[in-house]
PyMOL Python script that loads the backbone (N, CA, C, O; Angstrom):
from pymol import cmd

cmd.read_pdbstr("""\
ATOM      1  N   MET A   1      17.792  -0.109  18.264  1.00  0.00           N
ATOM      2  CA  MET A   1      16.662   0.076  17.502  1.00  0.00           C
ATOM      3  C   MET A   1      16.281  -1.187  16.684  1.00  0.00           C
ATOM      4  O   MET A   1      15.154  -1.679  16.733  1.00  0.00           O
ATOM      5  N   GLU A   2      17.494  -1.774  15.782  1.00  0.00           N
ATOM      6  CA  GLU A   2      17.053  -3.183  15.040  1.00  0.00           C
ATOM      7  C   GLU A   2      15.993  -3.956  16.004  1.00  0.00           C
ATOM      8  O   GLU A   2      15.065  -4.588  15.500  1.00  0.00           O
ATOM      9  N   ASP A   3      16.228  -3.851  17.851  1.00  0.00           N
ATOM     10  CA  ASP A   3      15.679  -5.172  18.217  1.00  0.00           C
ATOM     11  C   ASP A   3      14.305  -5.103  18.397  1.00  0.00           C
ATOM     12  O   ASP A   3      13.491  -5.980  18.683  1.00  0.00           O
ATOM     13  N   ASP A   4      14.129  -3.389  18.086  1.00  0.00           N
ATOM     14  CA  ASP A   4      12.400  -3.502  18.551  1.00  0.00           C
ATOM     15  C   ASP A   4      11.703  -3.901  17.129  1.00  0.00           C
ATOM     16  O   ASP A   4      10.503  -4.156  17.224  1.00  0.00           O
ATOM     17  N   ILE A   5      12.241  -3.988  15.908  1.00  0.00           N
ATOM     18  CA  ILE A   5      11.356  -4.203  14.699  1.00  0.00           C
ATOM     19  C   ILE A   5      11.078  -6.183  14.684  1.00  0.00           C
ATOM     20  O   ILE A   5      11.778  -6.948  15.347  1.00  0.00           O
ATOM     21  N   PRO A   6      10.588  -6.374  14.299  1.00  0.00           N
ATOM     22  CA  PRO A   6      10.988  -7.833  13.959  1.00  0.00           C
ATOM     23  C   PRO A   6      11.585  -8.319  12.094  1.00  0.00           C
ATOM     24  O   PRO A   6      11.371  -7.951  10.939  1.00  0.00           O
ATOM     25  N   PRO A   7      12.161  -9.036  12.612  1.00  0.00           N
ATOM     26  CA  PRO A   7      13.240  -9.083  11.466  1.00  0.00           C
ATOM     27  C   PRO A   7      12.582  -9.276  10.212  1.00  0.00           C
ATOM     28  O   PRO A   7      12.673  -8.609   9.182  1.00  0.00           O
ATOM     29  N   HIS A   8      11.977 -10.186  10.438  1.00  0.00           N
ATOM     30  CA  HIS A   8      11.199 -10.000   9.011  1.00  0.00           C
ATOM     31  C   HIS A   8       9.949  -8.978   8.077  1.00  0.00           C
ATOM     32  O   HIS A   8       9.490  -8.987   6.935  1.00  0.00           O
ATOM     33  N   HIS A   9       9.734  -8.032   9.520  1.00  0.00           N
ATOM     34  CA  HIS A   9       9.354  -6.924   8.846  1.00  0.00           C
ATOM     35  C   HIS A   9       9.040  -6.121   7.475  1.00  0.00           C
ATOM     36  O   HIS A   9      10.243  -6.345   7.346  1.00  0.00           O
ATOM     37  N   LEU A  10       8.690  -5.517   6.497  1.00  0.00           N
ATOM     38  CA  LEU A  10       8.541  -5.436   5.546  1.00  0.00           C
ATOM     39  C   LEU A  10      10.192  -4.329   5.622  1.00  0.00           C
ATOM     40  O   LEU A  10      11.328  -4.507   5.184  1.00  0.00           O
ATOM     41  N   VAL A  11       9.545  -3.230   6.390  1.00  0.00           N
ATOM     42  CA  VAL A  11      10.903  -2.357   6.595  1.00  0.00           C
ATOM     43  C   VAL A  11      12.264  -3.241   6.502  1.00  0.00           C
ATOM     44  O   VAL A  11      13.366  -2.999   6.009  1.00  0.00           O
ATOM     45  N   CYS A  12      11.991  -3.812   6.848  1.00  0.00           N
ATOM     46  CA  CYS A  12      13.555  -4.688   7.007  1.00  0.00           C
ATOM     47  C   CYS A  12      14.144  -5.518   5.760  1.00  0.00           C
ATOM     48  O   CYS A  12      15.189  -6.166   5.693  1.00  0.00           O
ATOM     49  N   ILE A  13      13.225  -5.312   4.870  1.00  0.00           N
ATOM     50  CA  ILE A  13      13.725  -6.265   3.837  1.00  0.00           C
ATOM     51  C   ILE A  13      14.214  -4.930   2.677  1.00  0.00           C
ATOM     52  O   ILE A  13      15.283  -4.708   2.109  1.00  0.00           O
ATOM     53  N   ILE A  14      12.668  -4.102   2.661  1.00  0.00           N
ATOM     54  CA  ILE A  14      13.535  -2.647   2.253  1.00  0.00           C
ATOM     55  C   ILE A  14      14.846  -2.662   2.233  1.00  0.00           C
ATOM     56  O   ILE A  14      15.645  -2.902   1.328  1.00  0.00           O
ATOM     57  N   HIS A  15      15.047  -2.226   3.923  1.00  0.00           N
ATOM     58  CA  HIS A  15      16.514  -1.855   4.189  1.00  0.00           C
ATOM     59  C   HIS A  15      17.544  -2.446   3.793  1.00  0.00           C
ATOM     60  O   HIS A  15      18.529  -1.846   3.361  1.00  0.00           O
ATOM     61  N   GLU A  16      17.416  -4.151   3.924  1.00  0.00           N
ATOM     62  CA  GLU A  16      18.256  -4.455   3.043  1.00  0.00           C
ATOM     63  C   GLU A  16      18.489  -4.472   1.368  1.00  0.00           C
ATOM     64  O   GLU A  16      19.561  -4.788   0.851  1.00  0.00           O
ATOM     65  N   ALA A  17      17.474  -4.134   0.739  1.00  0.00           N
ATOM     66  CA  ALA A  17      17.204  -4.354  -0.442  1.00  0.00           C
ATOM     67  C   ALA A  17      17.786  -2.871  -1.295  1.00  0.00           C
ATOM     68  O   ALA A  17      18.432  -2.693  -2.328  1.00  0.00           O
ATOM     69  N   VAL A  18      17.203  -2.001  -0.301  1.00  0.00           N
ATOM     70  CA  VAL A  18      17.995  -0.662  -0.838  1.00  0.00           C
ATOM     71  C   VAL A  18      19.700  -0.516  -0.433  1.00  0.00           C
ATOM     72  O   VAL A  18      20.466  -0.308  -1.375  1.00  0.00           O
ATOM     73  N   ASN A  19      20.080  -0.590   0.495  1.00  0.00           N
ATOM     74  CA  ASN A  19      21.564  -1.503   0.874  1.00  0.00           C
ATOM     75  C   ASN A  19      21.957  -1.980  -0.045  1.00  0.00           C
ATOM     76  O   ASN A  19      23.028  -1.609  -0.525  1.00  0.00           O
ATOM     77  N   ARG A  20      21.394  -2.729  -0.463  1.00  0.00           N
ATOM     78  CA  ARG A  20      22.113  -3.425  -1.794  1.00  0.00           C
ATOM     79  C   ARG A  20      22.598  -2.726  -2.905  1.00  0.00           C
ATOM     80  O   ARG A  20      23.789  -2.820  -3.200  1.00  0.00           O
ATOM     81  N   LEU A  21      21.895  -2.099  -3.502  1.00  0.00           N
ATOM     82  CA  LEU A  21      21.725  -1.163  -4.227  1.00  0.00           C
ATOM     83  C   LEU A  21      23.511  -0.307  -4.008  1.00  0.00           C
ATOM     84  O   LEU A  21      24.115   0.214  -3.071  1.00  0.00           O
ATOM     85  N   ASP A  22      23.849  -0.638  -5.804  1.00  0.00           N
ATOM     86  CA  ASP A  22      25.728   0.504  -5.571  1.00  0.00           C
ATOM     87  C   ASP A  22      25.584   2.397  -5.688  1.00  0.00           C
ATOM     88  O   ASP A  22      24.974   3.266  -6.312  1.00  0.00           O
ATOM     89  N   ASP A  23      26.288   2.281  -4.951  1.00  0.00           N
ATOM     90  CA  ASP A  23      26.203   3.904  -4.315  1.00  0.00           C
ATOM     91  C   ASP A  23      25.796   4.380  -5.426  1.00  0.00           C
ATOM     92  O   ASP A  23      24.699   4.930  -5.525  1.00  0.00           O
ATOM     93  N   ARG A  24      26.943   4.180  -6.805  1.00  0.00           N
ATOM     94  CA  ARG A  24      27.609   4.821  -7.738  1.00  0.00           C
ATOM     95  C   ARG A  24      25.817   5.263  -8.304  1.00  0.00           C
ATOM     96  O   ARG A  24      25.372   6.321  -8.750  1.00  0.00           O
ATOM     97  N   ILE A  25      25.242   4.119  -8.070  1.00  0.00           N
ATOM     98  CA  ILE A  25      23.488   4.910  -8.698  1.00  0.00           C
ATOM     99  C   ILE A  25      23.275   5.920  -8.383  1.00  0.00           C
ATOM    100  O   ILE A  25      23.002   6.726  -9.272  1.00  0.00           O
ATOM    101  N   PHE A  26      23.290   6.333  -7.110  1.00  0.00           N
ATOM    102  CA  PHE A  26      22.831   7.347  -6.259  1.00  0.00           C
ATOM    103  C   PHE A  26      23.570   8.722  -7.259  1.00  0.00           C
ATOM    104  O   PHE A  26      23.112   9.313  -8.237  1.00  0.00           O
ATOM    105  N   SER A  27      25.102   8.913  -6.392  1.00  0.00           N
ATOM    106  CA  SER A  27      25.907   9.426  -6.884  1.00  0.00           C
ATOM    107  C   SER A  27      25.338  10.426  -8.203  1.00  0.00           C
ATOM    108  O   SER A  27      24.725  11.486  -8.327  1.00  0.00           O
ATOM    109  N   VAL A  28      26.130   9.077  -9.339  1.00  0.00           N
ATOM    110  CA  VAL A  28      25.174   9.791 -10.976  1.00  0.00           C
ATOM    111  C   VAL A  28      24.303  10.858 -10.632  1.00  0.00           C
ATOM    112  O   VAL A  28      24.521  12.045 -10.875  1.00  0.00           O
ATOM    113  N   ALA A  29      22.629  10.073  -9.666  1.00  0.00           N
ATOM    114  CA  ALA A  29      21.631  11.613  -9.823  1.00  0.00           C
ATOM    115  C   ALA A  29      21.422  12.149  -9.137  1.00  0.00           C
ATOM    116  O   ALA A  29      20.338  12.727  -9.221  1.00  0.00           O
ATOM    117  N   HIS A  30      22.308  12.402  -7.870  1.00  0.00           N
ATOM    118  CA  HIS A  30      23.024  13.458  -6.807  1.00  0.00           C
ATOM    119  C   HIS A  30      24.046  13.840  -6.860  1.00  0.00           C
ATOM    120  O   HIS A  30      24.308  13.342  -5.765  1.00  0.00           O
ATOM    121  N   PRO A  31      25.018  14.331  -7.151  1.00  0.00           N
ATOM    122  CA  PRO A  31      26.428  14.842  -7.305  1.00  0.00           C
ATOM    123  C   PRO A  31      27.018  15.484  -6.506  1.00  0.00           C
ATOM    124  O   PRO A  31      28.248  15.528  -6.526  1.00  0.00           O
ATOM    125  N   GLY A  32      26.298  16.129  -5.620  1.00  0.00           N
ATOM    126  CA  GLY A  32      26.319  16.458  -4.820  1.00  0.00           C
ATOM    127  C   GLY A  32      26.286  17.873  -4.761  1.00  0.00           C
ATOM    128  O   GLY A  32      25.470  18.489  -5.446  1.00  0.00           O
ATOM    129  N   GLY A  33      27.298  18.608  -3.819  1.00  0.00           N
ATOM    130  CA  GLY A  33      26.684  20.078  -3.662  1.00  0.00           C
ATOM    131  C   GLY A  33      25.678  20.465  -3.049  1.00  0.00           C
ATOM    132  O   GLY A  33      24.828  19.675  -2.637  1.00  0.00           O
ATOM    133  N   GLY A  34      25.603  21.894  -2.869  1.00  0.00           N
ATOM    134  CA  GLY A  34      24.491  22.113  -2.017  1.00  0.00           C
ATOM    135  C   GLY A  34      24.188  22.635  -0.723  1.00  0.00           C
ATOM    136  O   GLY A  34      24.949  23.400  -0.130  1.00  0.00           O
ATOM    137  N   ARG A  35      23.531  22.397  -0.452  1.00  0.00           N
ATOM    138  CA  ARG A  35      22.959  22.793   1.200  1.00  0.00           C
ATOM    139  C   ARG A  35      22.584  21.190   1.803  1.00  0.00           C
ATOM    140  O   ARG A  35      21.662  20.501   1.367  1.00  0.00           O
ATOM    141  N   ASP A  36      23.526  20.791   2.900  1.00  0.00           N
ATOM    142  CA  ASP A  36      22.657  19.079   3.385  1.00  0.00           C
ATOM    143  C   ASP A  36      21.958  18.710   2.969  1.00  0.00           C
ATOM    144  O   ASP A  36      21.080  19.382   2.429  1.00  0.00           O
ATOM    145  N   SER A  37      21.977  17.523   3.000  1.00  0.00           N
ATOM    146  CA  SER A  37      20.352  16.975   2.625  1.00  0.00           C
ATOM    147  C   SER A  37      20.230  15.521   3.188  1.00  0.00           C
ATOM    148  O   SER A  37      21.216  15.269   3.881  1.00  0.00           O
ATOM    149  N   TYR A  38      19.504  14.669   3.129  1.00  0.00           N
ATOM    150  CA  TYR A  38      19.034  13.383   3.430  1.00  0.00           C
ATOM    151  C   TYR A  38      19.994  12.235   2.274  1.00  0.00           C
ATOM    152  O   TYR A  38      20.163  12.478   1.079  1.00  0.00           O
ATOM    153  N   HIS A  39      20.547  10.932   3.039  1.00  0.00           N
ATOM    154  CA  HIS A  39      21.273  10.473   2.295  1.00  0.00           C
ATOM    155  C   HIS A  39      20.110   9.786   1.014  1.00  0.00           C
ATOM    156  O   HIS A  39      18.957   9.592   1.397  1.00  0.00           O
ATOM    157  N   PRO A  40      20.379   9.527  -0.107  1.00  0.00           N
ATOM    158  CA  PRO A  40      19.423   9.308  -1.264  1.00  0.00           C
ATOM    159  C   PRO A  40      18.716   7.856  -1.045  1.00  0.00           C
ATOM    160  O   PRO A  40      17.593   7.415  -1.287  1.00  0.00           O
ATOM    161  N   LYS A  41      19.982   7.289  -0.436  1.00  0.00           N
ATOM    162  CA  LYS A  41      19.750   5.749   0.001  1.00  0.00           C
ATOM    163  C   LYS A  41      17.944   5.289   1.025  1.00  0.00           C
ATOM    164  O   LYS A  41      16.875   4.681   1.077  1.00  0.00           O
ATOM    165  N   MET A  42      18.942   6.250   1.626  1.00  0.00           N
ATOM    166  CA  MET A  42      17.575   6.393   3.049  1.00  0.00           C
ATOM    167  C   MET A  42      16.490   7.314   2.435  1.00  0.00           C
ATOM    168  O   MET A  42      15.472   7.357   3.126  1.00  0.00           O
ATOM    169  N   LEU A  43      16.469   7.802   1.698  1.00  0.00           N
ATOM    170  CA  LEU A  43      14.722   8.352   1.195  1.00  0.00           C
ATOM    171  C   LEU A  43      14.424   7.406  -0.085  1.00  0.00           C
ATOM    172  O   LEU A  43      13.442   7.547  -0.813  1.00  0.00           O
ATOM    173  N   THR A  44      15.201   6.641  -0.209  1.00  0.00           N
ATOM    174  CA  THR A  44      14.577   5.556  -0.924  1.00  0.00           C
ATOM    175  C   THR A  44      13.845   4.964   0.008  1.00  0.00           C
ATOM    176  O   THR A  44      12.675   4.790  -0.333  1.00  0.00           O
ATOM    177  N   LYS A  45      14.043   4.708   0.739  1.00  0.00           N
ATOM    178  CA  LYS A  45      13.698   4.008   1.632  1.00  0.00           C
ATOM    179  C   LYS A  45      12.410   4.104   2.399  1.00  0.00           C
ATOM    180  O   LYS A  45      11.853   3.198   3.019  1.00  0.00           O
ATOM    181  N   VAL A  46      11.942   5.643   2.223  1.00  0.00           N
ATOM    182  CA  VAL A  46      11.321   5.574   2.992  1.00  0.00           C
ATOM    183  C   VAL A  46      10.433   6.176   1.785  1.00  0.00           C
ATOM    184  O   VAL A  46       9.400   5.535   1.979  1.00  0.00           O
ATOM    185  N   ILE A  47      10.306   6.562   1.254  1.00  0.00           N
ATOM    186  CA  ILE A  47       9.290   6.669  -0.157  1.00  0.00           C
ATOM    187  C   ILE A  47       8.667   5.355  -0.513  1.00  0.00           C
ATOM    188  O   ILE A  47       7.441   5.268  -0.456  1.00  0.00           O
ATOM    189  N   ILE A  48       9.701   3.879  -1.033  1.00  0.00           N
ATOM    190  CA  ILE A  48       9.521   2.679  -0.987  1.00  0.00           C
ATOM    191  C   ILE A  48       8.098   2.279   0.191  1.00  0.00           C
ATOM    192  O   ILE A  48       6.930   2.160  -0.179  1.00  0.00           O
ATOM    193  N   TYR A  49       8.499   2.155   1.370  1.00  0.00           N
ATOM    194  CA  TYR A  49       7.789   1.982   2.164  1.00  0.00           C
ATOM    195  C   TYR A  49       6.686   2.797   2.573  1.00  0.00           C
ATOM    196  O   TYR A  49       5.765   2.321   3.237  1.00  0.00           O
ATOM    197  N   ALA A  50       6.736   4.470   2.077  1.00  0.00           N
ATOM    198  CA  ALA A  50       5.084   5.170   2.254  1.00  0.00           C
ATOM    199  C   ALA A  50       4.393   4.384   0.707  1.00  0.00           C
ATOM    200  O   ALA A  50       3.164   4.431   0.738  1.00  0.00           O
ATOM    201  N   TYR A  51       4.760   3.932  -0.145  1.00  0.00           N
ATOM    202  CA  TYR A  51       4.352   3.726  -1.355  1.00  0.00           C
ATOM    203  C   TYR A  51       3.469   1.879  -1.362  1.00  0.00           C
ATOM    204  O   TYR A  51       2.606   1.243  -1.968  1.00  0.00           O
ATOM    205  N   THR A  52       4.491   1.742  -0.186  1.00  0.00           N
ATOM    206  CA  THR A  52       3.981  -0.045   0.067  1.00  0.00           C
ATOM    207  C   THR A  52       2.865   0.219   0.920  1.00  0.00           C
ATOM    208  O   THR A  52       2.094  -0.739   0.991  1.00  0.00           O
ATOM    209  N   GLN A  53       2.468   1.448   1.739  1.00  0.00           N
ATOM    210  CA  GLN A  53       1.868   1.647   2.878  1.00  0.00           C
ATOM    211  C   GLN A  53       0.167   2.128   2.223  1.00  0.00           C
ATOM    212  O   GLN A  53      -0.846   2.252   2.911  1.00  0.00           O
ATOM    213  N   ARG A  54       0.293   2.345   0.598  1.00  0.00           N
ATOM    214  CA  ARG A  54      -0.540   3.512   0.140  1.00  0.00           C
ATOM    215  C   ARG A  54      -0.221   4.707   0.732  1.00  0.00           C
ATOM    216  O   ARG A  54      -1.107   4.808   1.581  1.00  0.00           O
ATOM    217  N   ILE A  55       0.506   5.719   0.831  1.00  0.00           N
ATOM    218  CA  ILE A  55       0.569   6.683   0.738  1.00  0.00           C
ATOM    219  C   ILE A  55       1.259   7.597   0.013  1.00  0.00           C
ATOM    220  O   ILE A  55       2.433   7.470   0.360  1.00  0.00           O
ATOM    221  N   TYR A  56       1.191   8.238  -0.602  1.00  0.00           N
ATOM    222  CA  TYR A  56       1.376   8.984  -2.149  1.00  0.00           C
ATOM    223  C   TYR A  56       1.893  10.272  -1.843  1.00  0.00           C
ATOM    224  O   TYR A  56       2.689  10.815  -2.609  1.00  0.00           O
ATOM    225  N   PHE A  57       1.515  10.803  -0.799  1.00  0.00           N
ATOM    226  CA  PHE A  57       2.012  12.215  -1.094  1.00  0.00           C
ATOM    227  C   PHE A  57       2.953  12.479  -0.045  1.00  0.00           C
ATOM    228  O   PHE A  57       3.135  11.834   0.987  1.00  0.00           O
ATOM    229  N   SER A  58       3.619  13.688  -0.520  1.00  0.00           N
ATOM    230  CA  SER A  58       5.412  14.124   0.026  1.00  0.00           C
ATOM    231  C   SER A  58       4.005  14.972   1.244  1.00  0.00           C
ATOM    232  O   SER A  58       2.993  14.433   0.797  1.00  0.00           O
ATOM    233  N   ARG A  59       3.670  15.618   2.045  1.00  0.00           N
ATOM    234  CA  ARG A  59       3.165  15.515   3.615  1.00  0.00           C
ATOM    235  C   ARG A  59       2.717  14.821   3.813  1.00  0.00           C
ATOM    236  O   ARG A  59       2.355  14.873   2.638  1.00  0.00           O
ATOM    237  N   GLN A  60       2.016  13.629   4.354  1.00  0.00           N
ATOM    238  CA  GLN A  60       1.732  12.845   4.753  1.00  0.00           C
ATOM    239  C   GLN A  60       2.726  11.890   4.652  1.00  0.00           C
ATOM    240  O   GLN A  60       2.681  11.118   5.611  1.00  0.00           O
ATOM    241  N   ILE A  61       3.865  11.569   3.629  1.00  0.00           N
ATOM    242  CA  ILE A  61       4.996  10.614   4.404  1.00  0.00           C
ATOM    243  C   ILE A  61       5.994  11.997   5.049  1.00  0.00           C
ATOM    244  O   ILE A  61       6.925  11.266   5.386  1.00  0.00           O
ATOM    245  N   ALA A  62       6.246  12.726   5.261  1.00  0.00           N
ATOM    246  CA  ALA A  62       7.021  13.467   5.796  1.00  0.00           C
ATOM    247  C   ALA A  62       5.770  13.874   7.924  1.00  0.00           C
ATOM    248  O   ALA A  62       6.025  14.209   9.080  1.00  0.00           O
ATOM    249  N   LYS A  63       4.964  13.626   7.357  1.00  0.00           N
ATOM    250  CA  LYS A  63       4.194  13.416   8.674  1.00  0.00           C
ATOM    251  C   LYS A  63       4.206  12.356   9.291  1.00  0.00           C
ATOM    252  O   LYS A  63       4.163  12.491  10.514  1.00  0.00           O
ATOM    253  N   LEU A  64       4.258  11.087   8.815  1.00  0.00           N
ATOM    254  CA  LEU A  64       4.369   9.652   9.413  1.00  0.00           C
ATOM    255  C   LEU A  64       6.162   9.520   9.693  1.00  0.00           C
ATOM    256  O   LEU A  64       6.640   8.680  10.455  1.00  0.00           O
ATOM    257  N   GLU A  65       6.936  10.465   8.958  1.00  0.00           N
ATOM    258  CA  GLU A  65       8.230  10.272   9.783  1.00  0.00           C
ATOM    259  C   GLU A  65       8.273  10.272  10.820  1.00  0.00           C
ATOM    260  O   GLU A  65       8.800   9.428  11.544  1.00  0.00           O
ATOM    261  N   HIS A  66       7.312  11.946  11.331  1.00  0.00           N
ATOM    262  CA  HIS A  66       7.745  11.966  12.899  1.00  0.00           C
ATOM    263  C   HIS A  66       6.911  10.895  13.506  1.00  0.00           C
ATOM    264  O   HIS A  66       6.821  10.633  14.705  1.00  0.00           O
ATOM    265  N   TYR A  67       6.597  10.588  12.980  1.00  0.00           N
ATOM    266  CA  TYR A  67       5.155   9.394  14.256  1.00  0.00           C
ATOM    267  C   TYR A  67       5.867   8.229  14.374  1.00  0.00           C
ATOM    268  O   TYR A  67       6.285   7.872  15.476  1.00  0.00           O
ATOM    269  N   TYR A  68       6.108   7.424  13.114  1.00  0.00           N
ATOM    270  CA  TYR A  68       6.747   5.964  13.481  1.00  0.00           C
ATOM    271  C   TYR A  68       8.406   6.140  13.268  1.00  0.00           C
ATOM    272  O   TYR A  68       9.266   6.904  12.828  1.00  0.00           O
ATOM    273  N   LEU A  69       8.129   4.499  14.092  1.00  0.00           N
ATOM    274  CA  LEU A  69       9.915   4.651  13.588  1.00  0.00           C
ATOM    275  C   LEU A  69      10.190   3.716  12.693  1.00  0.00           C
ATOM    276  O   LEU A  69      11.376   3.875  12.403  1.00  0.00           O
ATOM    277  N   TYR A  70       9.687   2.700  12.009  1.00  0.00           N
ATOM    278  CA  TYR A  70       9.777   2.114  11.109  1.00  0.00           C
ATOM    279  C   TYR A  70       9.900   3.177  10.116  1.00  0.00           C
ATOM    280  O   TYR A  70      11.101   3.005   9.910  1.00  0.00           O
ATOM    281  N   PHE A  71       9.669   3.897   9.537  1.00  0.00           N
ATOM    282  CA  PHE A  71      10.339   5.414   8.358  1.00  0.00           C
ATOM    283  C   PHE A  71      11.729   5.596   9.032  1.00  0.00           C
ATOM    284  O   PHE A  71      12.595   5.936   8.227  1.00  0.00           O
ATOM    285  N   CYS A  72      12.219   5.426  10.536  1.00  0.00           N
ATOM    286  CA  CYS A  72      13.362   6.014  10.866  1.00  0.00           C
ATOM    287  C   CYS A  72      14.638   4.756  10.809  1.00  0.00           C
ATOM    288  O   CYS A  72      15.614   4.799  11.558  1.00  0.00           O
ATOM    289  N   PHE A  73      14.419   3.689   9.810  1.00  0.00           N
ATOM    290  CA  PHE A  73      15.172   2.886  10.166  1.00  0.00           C
ATOM    291  C   PHE A  73      15.814   3.208   9.342  1.00  0.00           C
ATOM    292  O   PHE A  73      15.288   3.784   8.390  1.00  0.00           O
ATOM    293  N   GLU A  74      17.133   2.988   9.361  1.00  0.00           N
ATOM    294  CA  GLU A  74      18.402   3.409   9.402  1.00  0.00           C
ATOM    295  C   GLU A  74      20.034   2.738   9.757  1.00  0.00           C
ATOM    296  O   GLU A  74      20.377   2.551  10.925  1.00  0.00           O
ATOM    297  N   ASP A  75      20.868   2.449   8.686  1.00  0.00           N
ATOM    298  CA  ASP A  75      22.380   2.514   9.131  1.00  0.00           C
ATOM    299  C   ASP A  75      22.460   3.077  10.303  1.00  0.00           C
ATOM    300  O   ASP A  75      23.556   3.229  10.841  1.00  0.00           O
TER     301      ASP A  75
END
""", "prot")
cmd.dss("prot")
cmd.show_as("cartoon", "prot")
cmd.util.cbc("prot")
cmd.orient("prot")
């Protein structure tokens, strides 16, 4: 999938920046337990990218995730 996205695309920059964050930041805010959920880093990437595209509402973000490959970029 990485071959389909240009290396300097905004989504790649966000992906690299969020991946550099320490996992302890997320484990403190999300201790786990309960139902399976999306990884906090993945959700952070999606929210940051959506905001850079001026998409602020969760329903719009969720709808776009189904249509755009860029929203699904993850390790």
